[in-house]
mmCIF file of the C-alpha atoms, coordinates in Angstrom:
data_MODEL
# 
_entry.id   MODEL 
# 
loop_
_atom_site.group_PDB 
_atom_site.id 
_atom_site.type_symbol 
_atom_site.label_atom_id 
_atom_site.label_alt_id 
_atom_site.label_comp_id 
_atom_site.label_asym_id 
_atom_site.label_entity_id 
_atom_site.label_seq_id 
_atom_site.pdbx_PDB_ins_code 
_atom_site.Cartn_x 
_atom_site.Cartn_y 
_atom_site.Cartn_z 
_atom_site.occupancy 
_atom_site.B_iso_or_equiv 
_atom_site.pdbx_formal_charge 
_atom_site.auth_seq_id 
_atom_site.auth_comp_id 
_atom_site.auth_asym_id 
_atom_site.auth_atom_id 
_atom_site.pdbx_PDB_model_num 
ATOM 1   C CA . MET A 1 1   ? -30.015 66.145 5.323  1.00 0.00 ? 1   MET A CA 1 
ATOM 2   C CA . VAL A 1 2   ? -30.688 63.572 2.007  1.00 0.00 ? 2   VAL A CA 1 
ATOM 3   C CA . ASN A 1 3   ? -27.590 65.225 0.118  1.00 0.00 ? 3   ASN A CA 1 
ATOM 4   C CA . ASP A 1 4   ? -25.405 65.102 3.548  1.00 0.00 ? 4   ASP A CA 1 
ATOM 5   C CA . TYR A 1 5   ? -26.490 61.251 3.325  1.00 0.00 ? 5   TYR A CA 1 
ATOM 6   C CA . VAL A 1 6   ? -25.826 60.733 -0.269 1.00 0.00 ? 6   VAL A CA 1 
ATOM 7   C CA . MET A 1 7   ? -22.171 62.832 0.349  1.00 0.00 ? 7   MET A CA 1 
ATOM 8   C CA . GLN A 1 8   ? -21.292 60.498 3.117  1.00 0.00 ? 8   GLN A CA 1 
ATOM 9   C CA . ARG A 1 9   ? -22.571 57.309 1.857  1.00 0.00 ? 9   ARG A CA 1 
ATOM 10  C CA . THR A 1 10  ? -19.954 57.984 -1.197 1.00 0.00 ? 10  THR A CA 1 
ATOM 11  C CA . ASN A 1 11  ? -17.315 58.938 1.248  1.00 0.00 ? 11  ASN A CA 1 
ATOM 12  C CA . THR A 1 12  ? -17.649 55.722 2.541  1.00 0.00 ? 12  THR A CA 1 
ATOM 13  C CA . LYS A 1 13  ? -17.212 53.553 -0.608 1.00 0.00 ? 13  LYS A CA 1 
ATOM 14  C CA . TYR A 1 14  ? -14.184 55.654 -1.406 1.00 0.00 ? 14  TYR A CA 1 
ATOM 15  C CA . VAL A 1 15  ? -12.679 55.135 1.583  1.00 0.00 ? 15  VAL A CA 1 
ATOM 16  C CA . ILE A 1 16  ? -13.674 51.175 1.615  1.00 0.00 ? 16  ILE A CA 1 
ATOM 17  C CA . HIS A 1 17  ? -12.011 51.410 -1.670 1.00 0.00 ? 17  HIS A CA 1 
ATOM 18  C CA . GLU A 1 18  ? -9.031  52.820 -0.952 1.00 0.00 ? 18  GLU A CA 1 
ATOM 19  C CA . PHE A 1 19  ? -8.604  50.579 1.649  1.00 0.00 ? 19  PHE A CA 1 
ATOM 20  C CA . ASN A 1 20  ? -9.655  47.337 -0.742 1.00 0.00 ? 20  ASN A CA 1 
ATOM 21  C CA . LEU A 1 21  ? -7.168  48.892 -3.436 1.00 0.00 ? 21  LEU A CA 1 
ATOM 22  C CA . HIS A 1 22  ? -4.209  49.109 -0.894 1.00 0.00 ? 22  HIS A CA 1 
ATOM 23  C CA . ASN A 1 23  ? -4.470  45.938 0.481  1.00 0.00 ? 23  ASN A CA 1 
ATOM 24  C CA . ILE A 1 24  ? -4.769  44.161 -2.564 1.00 0.00 ? 24  ILE A CA 1 
ATOM 25  C CA . LYS A 1 25  ? -1.697  45.922 -3.891 1.00 0.00 ? 25  LYS A CA 1 
ATOM 26  C CA . ARG A 1 26  ? 0.657   45.528 -0.769 1.00 0.00 ? 26  ARG A CA 1 
ATOM 27  C CA . ILE A 1 27  ? -0.790  41.512 -0.827 1.00 0.00 ? 27  ILE A CA 1 
ATOM 28  C CA . THR A 1 28  ? 0.111   40.637 -4.634 1.00 0.00 ? 28  THR A CA 1 
ATOM 29  C CA . LEU A 1 29  ? 3.686   42.346 -4.189 1.00 0.00 ? 29  LEU A CA 1 
ATOM 30  C CA . LEU A 1 30  ? 4.008   40.085 -0.876 1.00 0.00 ? 30  LEU A CA 1 
ATOM 31  C CA . LEU A 1 31  ? 2.519   36.765 -2.103 1.00 0.00 ? 31  LEU A CA 1 
ATOM 32  C CA . ILE A 1 32  ? 5.042   37.125 -5.153 1.00 0.00 ? 32  ILE A CA 1 
ATOM 33  C CA . TYR A 1 33  ? 7.608   37.097 -2.512 1.00 0.00 ? 33  TYR A CA 1 
ATOM 34  C CA . VAL A 1 34  ? 6.114   34.576 -1.174 1.00 0.00 ? 34  VAL A CA 1 
ATOM 35  C CA . ILE A 1 35  ? 5.824   32.163 -3.765 1.00 0.00 ? 35  ILE A CA 1 
ATOM 36  C CA . PHE A 1 36  ? 9.441   33.144 -4.885 1.00 0.00 ? 36  PHE A CA 1 
ATOM 37  C CA . ALA A 1 37  ? 10.875  32.770 -1.781 1.00 0.00 ? 37  ALA A CA 1 
ATOM 38  C CA . PHE A 1 38  ? 9.185   28.799 -0.872 1.00 0.00 ? 38  PHE A CA 1 
ATOM 39  C CA . TYR A 1 39  ? 10.086  27.981 -4.586 1.00 0.00 ? 39  TYR A CA 1 
ATOM 40  C CA . PHE A 1 40  ? 13.538  28.281 -3.134 1.00 0.00 ? 40  PHE A CA 1 
ATOM 41  C CA . LEU A 1 41  ? 12.814  26.475 -0.424 1.00 0.00 ? 41  LEU A CA 1 
ATOM 42  C CA . ILE A 1 42  ? 11.630  23.844 -2.377 1.00 0.00 ? 42  ILE A CA 1 
ATOM 43  C CA . ASN A 1 43  ? 14.342  24.064 -5.041 1.00 0.00 ? 43  ASN A CA 1 
ATOM 44  C CA . GLY A 1 44  ? 17.380  25.442 -3.611 1.00 0.00 ? 44  GLY A CA 1 
ATOM 45  C CA . PRO A 1 45  ? 19.526  22.032 -3.067 1.00 0.00 ? 45  PRO A CA 1 
ATOM 46  C CA . GLY A 1 46  ? 19.030  21.359 -6.753 1.00 0.00 ? 46  GLY A CA 1 
ATOM 47  C CA . LEU A 1 47  ? 20.152  24.486 -8.259 1.00 0.00 ? 47  LEU A CA 1 
ATOM 48  C CA . PHE A 1 48  ? 22.893  25.676 -5.865 1.00 0.00 ? 48  PHE A CA 1 
ATOM 49  C CA . SER A 1 49  ? 25.635  23.145 -4.414 1.00 0.00 ? 49  SER A CA 1 
ATOM 50  C CA . GLU A 1 50  ? 26.052  25.255 -1.210 1.00 0.00 ? 50  GLU A CA 1 
ATOM 51  C CA . TRP A 1 51  ? 22.543  24.850 -0.131 1.00 0.00 ? 51  TRP A CA 1 
ATOM 52  C CA . ASP A 1 52  ? 22.705  23.337 3.065  1.00 0.00 ? 52  ASP A CA 1 
ATOM 53  C CA . GLN A 1 53  ? 20.139  22.503 6.054  1.00 0.00 ? 53  GLN A CA 1 
ATOM 54  C CA . SER A 1 54  ? 21.143  26.278 7.538  1.00 0.00 ? 54  SER A CA 1 
ATOM 55  C CA . TRP A 1 55  ? 19.828  27.950 4.040  1.00 0.00 ? 55  TRP A CA 1 
ATOM 56  C CA . THR A 1 56  ? 16.938  25.390 5.095  1.00 0.00 ? 56  THR A CA 1 
ATOM 57  C CA . TRP A 1 57  ? 15.725  26.726 8.407  1.00 0.00 ? 57  TRP A CA 1 
ATOM 58  C CA . ASN A 1 58  ? 16.462  30.510 7.321  1.00 0.00 ? 58  ASN A CA 1 
ATOM 59  C CA . THR A 1 59  ? 14.123  30.354 4.660  1.00 0.00 ? 59  THR A CA 1 
ATOM 60  C CA . VAL A 1 60  ? 11.739  29.305 6.694  1.00 0.00 ? 60  VAL A CA 1 
ATOM 61  C CA . ILE A 1 61  ? 11.627  31.287 9.092  1.00 0.00 ? 61  ILE A CA 1 
ATOM 62  C CA . TYR A 1 62  ? 11.444  34.466 6.889  1.00 0.00 ? 62  TYR A CA 1 
ATOM 63  C CA . LEU A 1 63  ? 8.671   33.139 5.216  1.00 0.00 ? 63  LEU A CA 1 
ATOM 64  C CA . SER A 1 64  ? 7.222   33.042 8.790  1.00 0.00 ? 64  SER A CA 1 
ATOM 65  C CA . GLY A 1 65  ? 7.894   37.237 9.345  1.00 0.00 ? 65  GLY A CA 1 
ATOM 66  C CA . VAL A 1 66  ? 6.935   37.918 5.969  1.00 0.00 ? 66  VAL A CA 1 
ATOM 67  C CA . SER A 1 67  ? 3.789   36.072 6.700  1.00 0.00 ? 67  SER A CA 1 
ATOM 68  C CA . LEU A 1 68  ? 3.080   38.401 9.888  1.00 0.00 ? 68  LEU A CA 1 
ATOM 69  C CA . PHE A 1 69  ? 4.002   41.387 7.758  1.00 0.00 ? 69  PHE A CA 1 
ATOM 70  C CA . LEU A 1 70  ? 0.638   39.771 5.575  1.00 0.00 ? 70  LEU A CA 1 
ATOM 71  C CA . ILE A 1 71  ? -1.308  39.947 8.284  1.00 0.00 ? 71  ILE A CA 1 
ATOM 72  C CA . VAL A 1 72  ? -0.310  43.528 10.211 1.00 0.00 ? 72  VAL A CA 1 
ATOM 73  C CA . SER A 1 73  ? -1.138  44.743 6.188  1.00 0.00 ? 73  SER A CA 1 
ATOM 74  C CA . VAL A 1 74  ? -3.885  44.053 6.351  1.00 0.00 ? 74  VAL A CA 1 
ATOM 75  C CA . MET A 1 75  ? -5.114  44.778 9.221  1.00 0.00 ? 75  MET A CA 1 
ATOM 76  C CA . GLU A 1 76  ? -3.375  47.883 10.071 1.00 0.00 ? 76  GLU A CA 1 
ATOM 77  C CA . ARG A 1 77  ? -2.841  51.144 7.455  1.00 0.00 ? 77  ARG A CA 1 
ATOM 78  C CA . LEU A 1 78  ? 0.681   52.302 7.561  1.00 0.00 ? 78  LEU A CA 1 
ATOM 79  C CA . PRO A 1 79  ? 1.810   55.624 7.786  1.00 0.00 ? 79  PRO A CA 1 
ATOM 80  C CA . GLU A 1 80  ? 1.224   57.356 4.608  1.00 0.00 ? 80  GLU A CA 1 
ATOM 81  C CA . GLU A 1 81  ? 5.415   58.278 4.101  1.00 0.00 ? 81  GLU A CA 1 
ATOM 82  C CA . PHE A 1 82  ? 5.785   54.719 3.333  1.00 0.00 ? 82  PHE A CA 1 
ATOM 83  C CA . GLU A 1 83  ? 3.364   54.202 0.753  1.00 0.00 ? 83  GLU A CA 1 
ATOM 84  C CA . THR A 1 84  ? 5.670   54.985 -1.731 1.00 0.00 ? 84  THR A CA 1 
ATOM 85  C CA . PRO A 1 85  ? 5.530   53.109 -5.862 1.00 0.00 ? 85  PRO A CA 1 
ATOM 86  C CA . LEU A 1 86  ? 7.302   49.890 -6.458 1.00 0.00 ? 86  LEU A CA 1 
ATOM 87  C CA . LEU A 1 87  ? 9.664   51.881 -8.667 1.00 0.00 ? 87  LEU A CA 1 
ATOM 88  C CA . GLU A 1 88  ? 11.035  54.354 -6.697 1.00 0.00 ? 88  GLU A CA 1 
ATOM 89  C CA . HIS A 1 89  ? 11.689  51.223 -4.255 1.00 0.00 ? 89  HIS A CA 1 
ATOM 90  C CA . SER A 1 90  ? 13.732  49.985 -7.346 1.00 0.00 ? 90  SER A CA 1 
ATOM 91  C CA . ILE A 1 91  ? 16.171  52.662 -7.736 1.00 0.00 ? 91  ILE A CA 1 
ATOM 92  C CA . GLY A 1 92  ? 16.860  52.923 -4.050 1.00 0.00 ? 92  GLY A CA 1 
ATOM 93  C CA . PHE A 1 93  ? 17.373  49.918 -4.187 1.00 0.00 ? 93  PHE A CA 1 
ATOM 94  C CA . MET A 1 94  ? 20.238  49.933 -7.426 1.00 0.00 ? 94  MET A CA 1 
ATOM 95  C CA . ALA A 1 95  ? 21.289  53.563 -6.145 1.00 0.00 ? 95  ALA A CA 1 
ATOM 96  C CA . SER A 1 96  ? 22.139  52.297 -2.695 1.00 0.00 ? 96  SER A CA 1 
ATOM 97  C CA . PHE A 1 97  ? 23.854  49.041 -3.244 1.00 0.00 ? 97  PHE A CA 1 
ATOM 98  C CA . MET A 1 98  ? 25.661  50.144 -6.047 1.00 0.00 ? 98  MET A CA 1 
ATOM 99  C CA . GLY A 1 99  ? 27.093  53.526 -4.374 1.00 0.00 ? 99  GLY A CA 1 
ATOM 100 C CA . VAL A 1 100 ? 27.442  51.751 -1.291 1.00 0.00 ? 100 VAL A CA 1 
ATOM 101 C CA . THR A 1 101 ? 29.352  48.894 -2.268 1.00 0.00 ? 101 THR A CA 1 
ATOM 102 C CA . LEU A 1 102 ? 31.665  51.212 -3.726 1.00 0.00 ? 102 LEU A CA 1 
ATOM 103 C CA . LEU A 1 103 ? 32.507  52.374 -1.186 1.00 0.00 ? 103 LEU A CA 1 
ATOM 104 C CA . PHE A 1 104 ? 33.343  49.490 0.334  1.00 0.00 ? 104 PHE A CA 1 
ATOM 105 C CA . TRP A 1 105 ? 35.637  48.527 -2.147 1.00 0.00 ? 105 TRP A CA 1 
ATOM 106 C CA . VAL A 1 106 ? 37.488  51.691 -2.144 1.00 0.00 ? 106 VAL A CA 1 
ATOM 107 C CA . LEU A 1 107 ? 37.438  51.233 2.718  1.00 0.00 ? 107 LEU A CA 1 
ATOM 108 C CA . TYR A 1 108 ? 38.713  47.297 1.467  1.00 0.00 ? 108 TYR A CA 1 
ATOM 109 C CA . ASP A 1 109 ? 41.287  48.490 -0.813 1.00 0.00 ? 109 ASP A CA 1 
ATOM 110 C CA . LEU A 1 110 ? 42.772  51.269 1.359  1.00 0.00 ? 110 LEU A CA 1 
ATOM 111 C CA . GLY A 1 111 ? 42.556  48.197 4.179  1.00 0.00 ? 111 GLY A CA 1 
ATOM 112 C CA . VAL A 1 112 ? 40.248  51.060 6.081  1.00 0.00 ? 112 VAL A CA 1 
ATOM 113 C CA . TYR A 1 113 ? 37.853  48.277 7.023  1.00 0.00 ? 113 TYR A CA 1 
ATOM 114 C CA . PHE A 1 114 ? 36.659  44.581 6.005  1.00 0.00 ? 114 PHE A CA 1 
ATOM 115 C CA . THR A 1 115 ? 40.129  43.764 6.546  1.00 0.00 ? 115 THR A CA 1 
ATOM 116 C CA . GLY A 1 116 ? 39.289  40.255 7.427  1.00 0.00 ? 116 GLY A CA 1 
ATOM 117 C CA . VAL A 1 117 ? 36.961  39.479 5.009  1.00 0.00 ? 117 VAL A CA 1 
ATOM 118 C CA . HIS A 1 118 ? 38.543  37.482 1.826  1.00 0.00 ? 118 HIS A CA 1 
ATOM 119 C CA . PRO A 1 119 ? 36.652  37.639 -1.530 1.00 0.00 ? 119 PRO A CA 1 
ATOM 120 C CA . MET A 1 120 ? 34.714  33.989 -1.673 1.00 0.00 ? 120 MET A CA 1 
ATOM 121 C CA . PRO A 1 121 ? 35.244  31.486 -5.067 1.00 0.00 ? 121 PRO A CA 1 
ATOM 122 C CA . VAL A 1 122 ? 34.056  32.502 -8.138 1.00 0.00 ? 122 VAL A CA 1 
ATOM 123 C CA . ASP A 1 123 ? 31.309  30.405 -8.299 1.00 0.00 ? 123 ASP A CA 1 
ATOM 124 C CA . ARG A 1 124 ? 30.297  30.260 -4.892 1.00 0.00 ? 124 ARG A CA 1 
ATOM 125 C CA . VAL A 1 125 ? 29.499  34.216 -5.567 1.00 0.00 ? 125 VAL A CA 1 
ATOM 126 C CA . ILE A 1 126 ? 25.562  34.516 -7.463 1.00 0.00 ? 126 ILE A CA 1 
ATOM 127 C CA . PRO A 1 127 ? 23.926  31.526 -5.920 1.00 0.00 ? 127 PRO A CA 1 
ATOM 128 C CA . THR A 1 128 ? 24.892  33.873 -2.424 1.00 0.00 ? 128 THR A CA 1 
ATOM 129 C CA . ILE A 1 129 ? 23.818  37.116 -3.530 1.00 0.00 ? 129 ILE A CA 1 
ATOM 130 C CA . VAL A 1 130 ? 20.561  36.548 -5.054 1.00 0.00 ? 130 VAL A CA 1 
ATOM 131 C CA . PHE A 1 131 ? 20.001  34.503 -1.617 1.00 0.00 ? 131 PHE A CA 1 
ATOM 132 C CA . GLN A 1 132 ? 21.195  37.037 0.522  1.00 0.00 ? 132 GLN A CA 1 
ATOM 133 C CA . LEU A 1 133 ? 18.501  39.144 -1.539 1.00 0.00 ? 133 LEU A CA 1 
ATOM 134 C CA . VAL A 1 134 ? 16.134  37.442 -2.131 1.00 0.00 ? 134 VAL A CA 1 
ATOM 135 C CA . ILE A 1 135 ? 15.480  35.182 1.337  1.00 0.00 ? 135 ILE A CA 1 
ATOM 136 C CA . VAL A 1 136 ? 17.679  37.130 4.328  1.00 0.00 ? 136 VAL A CA 1 
ATOM 137 C CA . VAL A 1 137 ? 17.594  40.705 2.847  1.00 0.00 ? 137 VAL A CA 1 
ATOM 138 C CA . ALA A 1 138 ? 14.599  41.414 1.737  1.00 0.00 ? 138 ALA A CA 1 
ATOM 139 C CA . SER A 1 139 ? 12.894  39.170 5.036  1.00 0.00 ? 139 SER A CA 1 
ATOM 140 C CA . GLU A 1 140 ? 14.706  40.893 7.402  1.00 0.00 ? 140 GLU A CA 1 
ATOM 141 C CA . GLU A 1 141 ? 14.198  44.382 6.120  1.00 0.00 ? 141 GLU A CA 1 
ATOM 142 C CA . ILE A 1 142 ? 10.266  43.577 5.910  1.00 0.00 ? 142 ILE A CA 1 
ATOM 143 C CA . ILE A 1 143 ? 10.166  42.243 9.113  1.00 0.00 ? 143 ILE A CA 1 
ATOM 144 C CA . PHE A 1 144 ? 11.893  44.840 11.322 1.00 0.00 ? 144 PHE A CA 1 
ATOM 145 C CA . ARG A 1 145 ? 11.537  47.946 8.597  1.00 0.00 ? 145 ARG A CA 1 
ATOM 146 C CA . GLY A 1 146 ? 8.515   47.289 7.087  1.00 0.00 ? 146 GLY A CA 1 
ATOM 147 C CA . VAL A 1 147 ? 7.099   45.889 10.587 1.00 0.00 ? 147 VAL A CA 1 
ATOM 148 C CA . ILE A 1 148 ? 8.577   46.535 13.546 1.00 0.00 ? 148 ILE A CA 1 
ATOM 149 C CA . PHE A 1 149 ? 10.291  49.940 12.459 1.00 0.00 ? 149 PHE A CA 1 
ATOM 150 C CA . GLN A 1 150 ? 6.407   51.521 10.993 1.00 0.00 ? 150 GLN A CA 1 
ATOM 151 C CA . TYR A 1 151 ? 3.863   49.983 13.879 1.00 0.00 ? 151 TYR A CA 1 
ATOM 152 C CA . PHE A 1 152 ? 6.394   51.868 16.643 1.00 0.00 ? 152 PHE A CA 1 
ATOM 153 C CA . THR A 1 153 ? 6.527   54.888 14.330 1.00 0.00 ? 153 THR A CA 1 
ATOM 154 C CA . LYS A 1 154 ? 2.978   54.493 13.981 1.00 0.00 ? 154 LYS A CA 1 
ATOM 155 C CA . TYR A 1 155 ? 1.734   54.417 17.508 1.00 0.00 ? 155 TYR A CA 1 
ATOM 156 C CA . PHE A 1 156 ? 4.509   56.119 19.888 1.00 0.00 ? 156 PHE A CA 1 
ATOM 157 C CA . HIS A 1 157 ? 7.596   57.968 17.431 1.00 0.00 ? 157 HIS A CA 1 
ATOM 158 C CA . TRP A 1 158 ? 9.854   57.003 14.674 1.00 0.00 ? 158 TRP A CA 1 
ATOM 159 C CA . VAL A 1 159 ? 12.948  57.715 16.856 1.00 0.00 ? 159 VAL A CA 1 
ATOM 160 C CA . ILE A 1 160 ? 11.369  55.263 18.869 1.00 0.00 ? 160 ILE A CA 1 
ATOM 161 C CA . GLY A 1 161 ? 11.032  52.451 16.213 1.00 0.00 ? 161 GLY A CA 1 
ATOM 162 C CA . MET A 1 162 ? 14.246  53.474 15.051 1.00 0.00 ? 162 MET A CA 1 
ATOM 163 C CA . ILE A 1 163 ? 15.451  52.067 18.410 1.00 0.00 ? 163 ILE A CA 1 
ATOM 164 C CA . VAL A 1 164 ? 13.091  49.476 19.073 1.00 0.00 ? 164 VAL A CA 1 
ATOM 165 C CA . SER A 1 165 ? 13.591  47.982 15.436 1.00 0.00 ? 165 SER A CA 1 
ATOM 166 C CA . ALA A 1 166 ? 17.338  47.730 15.730 1.00 0.00 ? 166 ALA A CA 1 
ATOM 167 C CA . VAL A 1 167 ? 17.520  46.867 19.098 1.00 0.00 ? 167 VAL A CA 1 
ATOM 168 C CA . ALA A 1 168 ? 15.380  43.667 17.894 1.00 0.00 ? 168 ALA A CA 1 
ATOM 169 C CA . PHE A 1 169 ? 17.316  43.345 15.253 1.00 0.00 ? 169 PHE A CA 1 
ATOM 170 C CA . SER A 1 170 ? 20.478  43.044 17.167 1.00 0.00 ? 170 SER A CA 1 
ATOM 171 C CA . LEU A 1 171 ? 19.494  40.249 18.672 1.00 0.00 ? 171 LEU A CA 1 
ATOM 172 C CA . PHE A 1 172 ? 17.624  38.536 16.004 1.00 0.00 ? 172 PHE A CA 1 
ATOM 173 C CA . HIS A 1 173 ? 21.399  38.032 15.320 1.00 0.00 ? 173 HIS A CA 1 
ATOM 174 C CA . LEU A 1 174 ? 22.244  36.709 18.910 1.00 0.00 ? 174 LEU A CA 1 
ATOM 175 C CA . ALA A 1 175 ? 23.291  33.183 17.913 1.00 0.00 ? 175 ALA A CA 1 
ATOM 176 C CA . VAL A 1 176 ? 24.886  33.793 14.203 1.00 0.00 ? 176 VAL A CA 1 
ATOM 177 C CA . TYR A 1 177 ? 27.533  36.292 16.044 1.00 0.00 ? 177 TYR A CA 1 
ATOM 178 C CA . GLU A 1 178 ? 27.820  33.742 18.785 1.00 0.00 ? 178 GLU A CA 1 
ATOM 179 C CA . GLY A 1 179 ? 27.300  36.516 21.750 1.00 0.00 ? 179 GLY A CA 1 
ATOM 180 C CA . SER A 1 180 ? 30.272  39.073 20.724 1.00 0.00 ? 180 SER A CA 1 
ATOM 181 C CA . MET A 1 181 ? 28.959  41.993 22.282 1.00 0.00 ? 181 MET A CA 1 
ATOM 182 C CA . GLY A 1 182 ? 31.974  44.173 19.227 1.00 0.00 ? 182 GLY A CA 1 
ATOM 183 C CA . ALA A 1 183 ? 29.416  42.255 16.734 1.00 0.00 ? 183 ALA A CA 1 
ATOM 184 C CA . LEU A 1 184 ? 26.060  42.881 18.041 1.00 0.00 ? 184 LEU A CA 1 
ATOM 185 C CA . PHE A 1 185 ? 26.578  46.698 18.403 1.00 0.00 ? 185 PHE A CA 1 
ATOM 186 C CA . THR A 1 186 ? 27.361  47.017 14.775 1.00 0.00 ? 186 THR A CA 1 
ATOM 187 C CA . ALA A 1 187 ? 24.245  45.396 14.198 1.00 0.00 ? 187 ALA A CA 1 
ATOM 188 C CA . PHE A 1 188 ? 22.520  47.844 16.426 1.00 0.00 ? 188 PHE A CA 1 
ATOM 189 C CA . LEU A 1 189 ? 23.910  50.483 14.609 1.00 0.00 ? 189 LEU A CA 1 
ATOM 190 C CA . MET A 1 190 ? 23.406  49.265 10.807 1.00 0.00 ? 190 MET A CA 1 
ATOM 191 C CA . GLY A 1 191 ? 19.554  49.022 11.970 1.00 0.00 ? 191 GLY A CA 1 
ATOM 192 C CA . LEU A 1 192 ? 19.691  52.123 12.839 1.00 0.00 ? 192 LEU A CA 1 
ATOM 193 C CA . ILE A 1 193 ? 21.382  53.660 9.365  1.00 0.00 ? 193 ILE A CA 1 
ATOM 194 C CA . PHE A 1 194 ? 18.588  50.707 8.207  1.00 0.00 ? 194 PHE A CA 1 
ATOM 195 C CA . ALA A 1 195 ? 15.931  52.259 10.081 1.00 0.00 ? 195 ALA A CA 1 
ATOM 196 C CA . TRP A 1 196 ? 16.803  56.171 9.209  1.00 0.00 ? 196 TRP A CA 1 
ATOM 197 C CA . SER A 1 197 ? 17.092  55.088 5.586  1.00 0.00 ? 197 SER A CA 1 
ATOM 198 C CA . VAL A 1 198 ? 13.449  53.949 5.549  1.00 0.00 ? 198 VAL A CA 1 
ATOM 199 C CA . LYS A 1 199 ? 12.626  57.224 7.450  1.00 0.00 ? 199 LYS A CA 1 
ATOM 200 C CA . ARG A 1 200 ? 14.642  59.060 5.139  1.00 0.00 ? 200 ARG A CA 1 
ATOM 201 C CA . TRP A 1 201 ? 14.027  57.284 1.351  1.00 0.00 ? 201 TRP A CA 1 
ATOM 202 C CA . ASN A 1 202 ? 11.979  53.968 1.374  1.00 0.00 ? 202 ASN A CA 1 
ATOM 203 C CA . LEU A 1 203 ? 12.336  50.569 1.631  1.00 0.00 ? 203 LEU A CA 1 
ATOM 204 C CA . GLY A 1 204 ? 14.454  49.898 -0.925 1.00 0.00 ? 204 GLY A CA 1 
ATOM 205 C CA . VAL A 1 205 ? 17.307  51.887 -0.081 1.00 0.00 ? 205 VAL A CA 1 
ATOM 206 C CA . ALA A 1 206 ? 17.267  50.055 3.141  1.00 0.00 ? 206 ALA A CA 1 
ATOM 207 C CA . ILE A 1 207 ? 17.564  46.832 1.129  1.00 0.00 ? 207 ILE A CA 1 
ATOM 208 C CA . GLY A 1 208 ? 20.460  48.492 -1.119 1.00 0.00 ? 208 GLY A CA 1 
ATOM 209 C CA . LEU A 1 209 ? 22.267  49.295 2.423  1.00 0.00 ? 209 LEU A CA 1 
ATOM 210 C CA . HIS A 1 210 ? 21.719  46.115 4.025  1.00 0.00 ? 210 HIS A CA 1 
ATOM 211 C CA . LEU A 1 211 ? 22.729  43.815 0.751  1.00 0.00 ? 211 LEU A CA 1 
ATOM 212 C CA . ALA A 1 212 ? 25.766  45.869 0.374  1.00 0.00 ? 212 ALA A CA 1 
ATOM 213 C CA . TRP A 1 213 ? 26.688  45.209 3.737  1.00 0.00 ? 213 TRP A CA 1 
ATOM 214 C CA . ASN A 1 214 ? 26.765  41.499 4.076  1.00 0.00 ? 214 ASN A CA 1 
ATOM 215 C CA . CYS A 1 215 ? 27.968  40.949 0.861  1.00 0.00 ? 215 CYS A CA 1 
ATOM 216 C CA . MET A 1 216 ? 31.023  42.903 1.108  1.00 0.00 ? 216 MET A CA 1 
ATOM 217 C CA . VAL A 1 217 ? 31.109  40.848 4.977  1.00 0.00 ? 217 VAL A CA 1 
ATOM 218 C CA . LEU A 1 218 ? 30.234  37.703 3.305  1.00 0.00 ? 218 LEU A CA 1 
ATOM 219 C CA . GLY A 1 219 ? 33.537  38.479 0.670  1.00 0.00 ? 219 GLY A CA 1 
ATOM 220 C CA . ALA A 1 220 ? 30.843  38.096 -2.652 1.00 0.00 ? 220 ALA A CA 1 
ATOM 221 C CA . THR A 1 221 ? 31.500  41.546 -3.847 1.00 0.00 ? 221 THR A CA 1 
ATOM 222 C CA . ALA A 1 222 ? 34.919  41.779 -2.295 1.00 0.00 ? 222 ALA A CA 1 
ATOM 223 C CA . LEU A 1 223 ? 37.280  42.276 -4.869 1.00 0.00 ? 223 LEU A CA 1 
ATOM 224 C CA . ILE A 1 224 ? 40.680  40.377 -5.366 1.00 0.00 ? 224 ILE A CA 1 
# 
């Protein structure tokens, strides 16, 4: 009985330690992100001449969503399949962003897709890519694939998580796309792809895919 009691206490301490370590790592990384995003919110107008009121509101909205993720990640332990080391996320991001961007260049050059995209002025390329990565894409992936998709995956099924997160992702762009059903359907399909990439690989891959798409559509990575 004494040995069982000691073993139980040891196991309990181990579980608590692992849970606390899990939260500390997640919160630390996300706090770094929040601080970085907040830095852009405060200093954006001085850093980029392109910064306007819409960028400010976008930053505030995305920061609120990331804060929600902070709360969820503390209260809920997400599925183990999503607990991927930061290095793997980084490798996945670089591989997907570079690979898909190359694919988009080919499609653009052949006139297969992105025919209405025009290269933006060179001086706007870096600010656009940085803002899209740090504020828009990272935030949307954390909110839709890091919170919504994983929540429904944990409590229902990953297919349901894909569909729900893709629908939410599409509706989130309702005003941006001015109610265009074609654009909303495209966003829904992209949401499915991003969610599947998280299921198949990791969140870094989804961020890379998302960034490649946004930058190409905006003309930041379109070749002349």
